[in-house]
Each structure stands twice: as C-alpha cells, then as structure tokens.
C-alpha positions in Angstrom: -29.7 -122.5 -112.9 -32.6 -121.1 -114.9 -35.5 -119.4 -113.1 -38.8 -118.5 -114.9 -38.6 -114.7 -115.4 -42.4 -114.3 -114.9 -42.1 -115.9 -111.5 -39.1 -113.7 -110.6 -41.1 -110.6 -111.7 -44.0 -111.7 -109.6 -41.8 -112.3 -106.5 -40.1 -109.0 -106.8 -43.4 -107.2 -107.1 -44.9 -109.1 -104.1 -41.7 -108.7 -101.9 -40.1 -105.3 -102.7 -36.9 -104.0 -101.2 -37.3 -103.2 -97.5 -39.7 -106.1 -96.8 -39.1 -107.6 -93.4 -38.2 -111.3 -93.2 -38.7 -113.7 -90.2 -36.5 -116.8 -90.4 -37.9 -120.1 -89.3 -35.0 -122.4 -90.4 -31.9 -122.0 -92.5 -30.4 -125.1 -94.1 -26.9 -123.8 -94.3 -24.8 -126.7 -93.0 -21.9 -124.6 -91.6 -23.1 -121.4 -89.8 -26.8 -120.8 -90.3 -28.6 -117.7 -89.0 -30.5 -118.7 -85.9 -34.3 -119.4 -86.2 -36.5 -116.5 -85.3 -34.0 -113.9 -86.5 -35.5 -110.9 -88.3 -34.0 -109.3 -91.3 -34.6 -106.8 -94.2 -34.8 -107.8 -97.8 -32.3 -106.1 -100.1 -33.2 -107.8 -103.4 -34.1 -111.1 -105.1 -31.4 -112.1 -107.5 -31.8 -113.8 -110.9 -31.8 -117.3 -109.4 -34.5 -116.5 -106.8 -32.2 -116.1 -103.8 -33.5 -113.6 -101.2 -30.5 -111.4 -100.2 -31.1 -110.0 -96.7 -29.4 -108.0 -94.1 -30.2 -109.7 -90.8 -30.7 -107.6 -87.7 -27.7 -109.3 -86.1 -25.5 -107.9 -88.9 -25.1 -111.1 -91.0 -26.0 -111.2 -94.8 -26.6 -114.8 -95.6 -29.2 -115.2 -98.4 -32.3 -117.4 -98.4 -33.0 -120.1 -101.0 -36.7 -120.7 -101.9 -37.6 -124.4 -101.4 -34.7 -125.0 -99.0 -34.8 -122.4 -96.3 -38.0 -121.8 -94.3 -39.0 -118.2 -93.8 -41.9 -115.7 -94.0 -42.1 -112.3 -95.5 -44.0 -109.7 -93.5 -46.1 -107.2 -95.4 -44.6 -103.7 -95.6 -46.4 -101.0 -93.7 -47.8 -98.4 -96.0 -46.1 -95.0 -96.2 -47.7 -91.7 -97.1 -46.6 -90.1 -100.4 -47.9 -86.6 -101.0 -48.1 -85.2 -104.5 -48.7 -81.4 -104.7 -50.4 -79.2 -107.3 -51.1 -75.4 -107.1 -54.7 -74.6 -106.4 -56.6 -71.5 -107.5 -59.8 -70.1 -106.0 -62.4 -68.0 -107.8 -65.3 -66.3 -106.2 -68.4 -64.1 -106.8 -69.2 -61.1 -104.5 -72.6 -59.8 -103.7 -73.7 -56.3 -104.7 -75.6 -53.8 -102.6 -78.8 -55.5 -103.4 -77.6 -58.9 -102.2 -77.3 -60.4 -105.6 -74.2 -62.2 -106.9 -72.1 -60.1 -109.3 -71.7 -61.6 -112.8 -67.9 -61.2 -112.8 -65.8 -64.1 -111.5 -62.8 -62.9 -109.5 -59.6 -64.8 -108.7 -58.6 -64.8 -105.0 -55.1 -63.8 -104.2 -52.8 -66.4 -102.7 -52.7 -64.9 -99.2 -56.5 -64.8 -98.9 -56.9 -68.2 -100.4 -54.7 -69.8 -97.7 -57.1 -68.4 -95.0 -59.8 -70.7 -96.5 -57.7 -73.8 -96.6 -59.6 -75.6 -93.9 -63.0 -74.7 -95.5 -61.7 -76.0 -98.9 -60.3 -79.2 -97.3 -63.6 -79.9 -95.6 -65.4 -79.4 -99.0 -63.0 -82.0 -100.5 -63.9 -84.4 -97.7 -67.5 -84.0 -98.5 -66.9 -85.1 -102.1 -65.7 -88.5 -101.1 -68.1 -91.4 -101.9 -68.8 -94.5 -99.7 -67.6 -96.8 -102.5 -64.2 -95.1 -102.3 -63.7 -95.8 -98.6 -61.1 -98.5 -99.1 -59.0 -97.3 -102.1 -60.2 -93.8 -102.8 -59.6 -92.7 -106.4 -57.4 -95.8 -107.0 -60.7 -97.6 -107.4 -60.8 -96.2 -110.9 -57.2 -96.7 -111.9 -57.9 -99.6 -114.2 -54.4 -100.8 -115.0 -52.7 -104.0 -113.7 -49.2 -102.7 -113.1 -46.8 -101.7 -110.3 -48.8 -98.6 -109.5 -52.0 -100.6 -109.0 -50.1 -103.0 -106.7 -48.2 -100.5 -104.6 -50.6 -97.6 -104.3 -53.3 -98.8 -101.9 -55.3 -95.6 -101.8 -55.4 -92.1 -103.2 -57.4 -89.2 -101.8 -57.3 -85.4 -102.5 -56.8 -82.9 -99.7 -55.7 -79.2 -99.4 -53.1 -77.6 -97.3 -51.0 -74.4 -97.1 -47.2 -74.4 -97.6 -44.9 -71.4 -98.2 -47.8 -69.0 -98.2 -49.7 -70.8 -100.9 -52.7 -73.0 -101.2 -52.0 -76.5 -102.6 -54.0 -79.4 -103.6 -52.5 -82.6 -102.3 -52.9 -86.2 -103.6 -52.4 -88.3 -100.4 -51.2 -91.7 -101.6 -50.8 -94.7 -99.3 -47.9 -96.7 -100.8 -46.6 -100.1 -99.9 -43.0 -100.6 -101.0 -41.2 -98.1 -103.3 -42.3 -96.7 -106.6 -39.8 -96.9 -109.4 -39.2 -93.6 -111.3 -41.4 -94.9 -114.1 -44.2 -95.8 -111.7 -44.0 -92.4 -110.0 -44.5 -90.7 -113.4 -47.5 -93.0 -114.1 -49.0 -92.1 -110.8 -48.4 -88.3 -111.4 -50.2 -88.7 -114.8 -53.1 -90.4 -113.1 -53.3 -87.7 -110.4 -53.2 -85.0 -113.1 -56.1 -86.7 -114.9 -58.1 -86.9 -111.8 -57.4 -83.3 -110.9 -58.4 -82.0 -114.4 -61.0 -84.4 -115.8 -62.0 -86.7 -112.9 -62.5 -85.7 -109.3 -61.4 -82.2 -109.8 -63.8 -81.5 -112.7 -66.8 -82.2 -110.5 -65.4 -80.6 -107.4 -64.7 -77.2 -109.0 -68.4 -76.9 -110.0 -69.6 -77.2 -106.5 -70.2 -74.0 -104.6 -68.3 -73.3 -101.3 -69.9 -70.6 -99.2 -67.8 -68.0 -97.6 -69.1 -64.9 -95.9 -71.8 -63.4 -98.1 -70.2 -64.8 -101.3 -69.5 -68.0 -103.1 -66.2 -69.5 -104.1 -65.0 -72.4 -106.2 -61.7 -74.3 -105.7 -59.8 -75.6 -108.6 -57.2 -78.4 -108.3 -56.2 -78.0 -112.0 -55.7 -75.0 -114.2 -54.4 -74.5 -117.8 -51.4 -72.4 -116.8 -48.2 -73.9 -118.2 -46.6 -73.8 -114.8 -49.2 -76.2 -113.4 -47.8 -79.7 -112.6 -47.9 -82.4 -110.1 -44.7 -82.7 -107.9 -43.5 -84.6 -105.0 -42.8 -82.9 -101.7 -39.1 -83.1 -102.3 -39.3 -81.7 -105.8 -41.4 -78.8 -104.7 -40.2 -77.8 -101.3 -36.5 -78.8 -101.5 -35.4 -77.1 -104.7 -32.0 -76.2 -103.4 -31.2 -79.8 -102.4 -29.4 -81.4 -105.3 -30.9 -79.0 -107.8 -30.7 -80.1 -111.4 -30.4 -83.8 -110.5 -32.8 -86.7 -111.2 -34.6 -88.5 -108.4 -32.6 -91.7 -109.1 -29.8 -92.9 -111.4 -27.8 -96.1 -111.9 -24.1 -96.2 -111.4 -21.4 -98.7 -110.6 -19.2 -99.2 -107.5 -15.5 -98.5 -107.8 -13.4 -101.7 -107.7 -16.2 -104.2 -107.7 -18.2 -102.7 -110.5 -21.4 -103.7 -108.8 -24.5 -102.1 -110.3 -26.2 -99.7 -107.8 -29.0 -97.2 -107.5 -28.4 -93.8 -106.1 -31.3 -91.7 -104.8 -31.2 -88.0 -104.7 -31.0 -86.7 -101.2 -30.1 -90.0 -99.6 -26.7 -91.1 -98.2 -25.2 -94.3 -99.6 -26.7 -96.4 -102.3 -28.9 -99.4 -103.0 -28.0 -102.6 -104.9 -29.7 -102.9 -108.2 -31.7 -106.0 -109.1 -30.2 -105.7 -112.6 -26.7 -106.4 -111.4 -25.1 -109.1 -113.7 -21.8 -109.7 -111.8 -19.9 -108.4 -114.8 -18.5 -104.9 -114.2 -18.3 -104.0 -117.9 -21.9 -105.2 -118.5 -23.1 -103.4 -115.5 -21.5 -100.2 -116.8 -23.3 -100.7 -120.1 -26.6 -101.1 -118.3 -26.1 -98.0 -116.2 -25.1 -95.9 -119.3 -28.1 -97.2 -121.3 -30.6 -96.7 -118.5 -29.3 -93.2 -117.6 -29.2 -92.1 -121.3 -32.8 -93.4 -121.9 -34.0 -91.2 -118.9 -32.0 -88.2 -120.1 -29.5 -88.4 -117.2 -26.1 -87.0 -118.3 -22.7 -88.3 -117.1 -22.3 -85.0 -115.2 -25.5 -85.6 -113.3 -24.4 -89.2 -112.5 -21.1 -87.9 -111.2 -22.8 -85.3 -109.1 -25.1 -88.0 -107.7 -22.1 -90.1 -106.8 -20.6 -87.3 -104.9 -23.8 -86.3 -103.2 -24.5 -89.8 -102.0 -21.0 -90.1 -100.4 -20.2 -86.6 -99.2 -23.5 -84.8 -98.8 -25.9 -83.1 -101.1 -24.9 -79.6 -100.1 -21.2 -79.9 -101.2 -20.1 -78.2 -104.5 -19.4 -81.6 -106.0 -23.1 -82.5 -105.9 -23.8 -79.8 -108.5 -23.7 -81.3 -112.1 -22.4 -77.9 -113.4 -19.0 -78.8 -111.8 -18.5 -81.5 -114.4 -20.2 -80.2 -117.5 -17.1 -78.5 -118.8 -14.8 -81.4 -118.1 -14.4 -84.7 -120.0 -16.8 -87.3 -118.6 -15.9 -90.8 -117.6 -18.4 -93.5 -116.8 -18.6 -95.1 -113.4 -17.5 -94.1 -110.0 -14.4 -91.9 -110.0 -14.0 -91.6 -106.2 -12.8 -94.3 -104.0 
C-alpha cells in the first residue's frame, strides 16, 4: 500500500507522539478495543496506521478511513531556554550627576535586582504580542512555527547568577533539529531583536541607572536548555537524543538522554540491517560517536549515573553498532 508522503508528513506534524486518542469505533472483526477507550499515540507508520497504547494496556493500531476516532490536542508544556545576563550601571557623584564610566555589576548584586529586571522585561511586551509573543515574528513555516505557540523573555536567578529566560509554550516535542532552530531564533531575538531594544532602556535603582543585557559578545555566551545548563553531571558528554536498534528484533528506536527506556522511531523499516544503517547514518551526521550511542543504551536501561553511561568507558575499546546488552 502506497501512501502520499506529504500527507504522512502533515499527519505526523498535526498529531505528534504523545497525542491522546479517543476511540469511537474499531472495525477489527475479532477483538476490537471498546468504544470510548482512551489511548496515547506512539507513532504513525508509513501506511498511515496510528499505533497507540490504550489505557487498558492493549496496543491495537487504528486505520484511517476504517476506524472512527478523534485525536485530542496536546496540552502545551513550558520549555525554558537560558542565557547568562549582564547588568551595567552608572553611579551618581557627589553633585548628583551620573558618572561617565559604565560599570559592570557583580553576579551577586545583579541577582538582588532580578525582580526589578523581570518587571522591566514585562513592560517591554506589546499588545500585538499577547497571543504568540515573539513567535509573531518567526516568519518560517516549519515544525518550530507549528509547535512553539508562544515565546516570551523573563529573568530569574539560578545557582547564584542572573539568567535571561526564553519561556516557550510548546505543543508536542521538538526534534533535535527544531530545538537548534529555536535556539538560533532566541539568540537572534536576544542580540538583535527584543534584546537590542531592551538593553537601551533605563532601569532605575537607588540613585543610579542600570541596563540589563540578554546578550553579550563573550565566547561563553550561548542559549541552553534547563537540562543542559543545570544538570551537567547527568550523562555528561552525551547528546540529547540518538538513534539505536533493539537487540534481537532490530527495531529502530530513539533514546533520550536522562530518560528511562526508549521511544519507537517513525523511521523504522522493519528490516534490522536497514535500521542499523539508518541509525549509523543519522548519528554520524549529528556527530554522535558509537561510544556515545553505547553509553546512551546503558543509561536508558540501567540509569544515567552508572559508569556505563559515560562514553569514555568505550572510547578505547572496539566499537560495535547496535545494542550489545540484552
């Protein structure tokens, strides 16, 4: 059976993994799932079958045009992207005039003004941005545009530092490529968009004036997820996701750093050898080494704190593709 690939792509974008399904009627002649049963979408295969895990434990798939069901929209989740903030200020001299020299506030002092800076960011928001925030200006028709419903800047303190935060309301799950595109967009807004205007606006404090900067030219400045920034010891040196194959069956799977178990891949072909080729090609293209994949396999099965979740444990040994643990 041949299914139009554009239609498949559209369906997968509209109904991502994790979407909730409400069954109205299943046409299976032998042992159908009962009407009204709720389930969770795992993936849509290449012939358009909706593979679900039903709340009663069953896993029968749904066929478009035969079975009757509805897909409930996913509730948005909050994704926070962090970037280091700097604060500069001008003091007043004995005559009450502002000094000419711009000073940089130390991290500890800057955190004490986090609420003041956060309020200043709120005042920068415009009425036309009320629905989508800065995503109003994204301008691309891709997965980021479809999944990220809104984006707003904020400020908060973590680990004794002041951070700029891009608060993103996301429906579904961003692919690694989409996450990088979103980070690039946030970086642009911090440096040349929202942030460029915001850093020129005076924020009063005491007798002086300060300016908050979401972006700076320091080489260490970058946009990071909460996990990347505040969980550096968890699976250090590993990518956020990688592809691999299951032992025995050779099923193509997605492993996510920090999460137990795995997710079935939409790219599974049913052919173990072909799946292995897809995993190797995908990982290599993203710069993921066999050692990292093996560490991801171990972490997903035995925990991310065990020695086997460190890719250094495999870098000196011959590498073999695919799962090595049963």
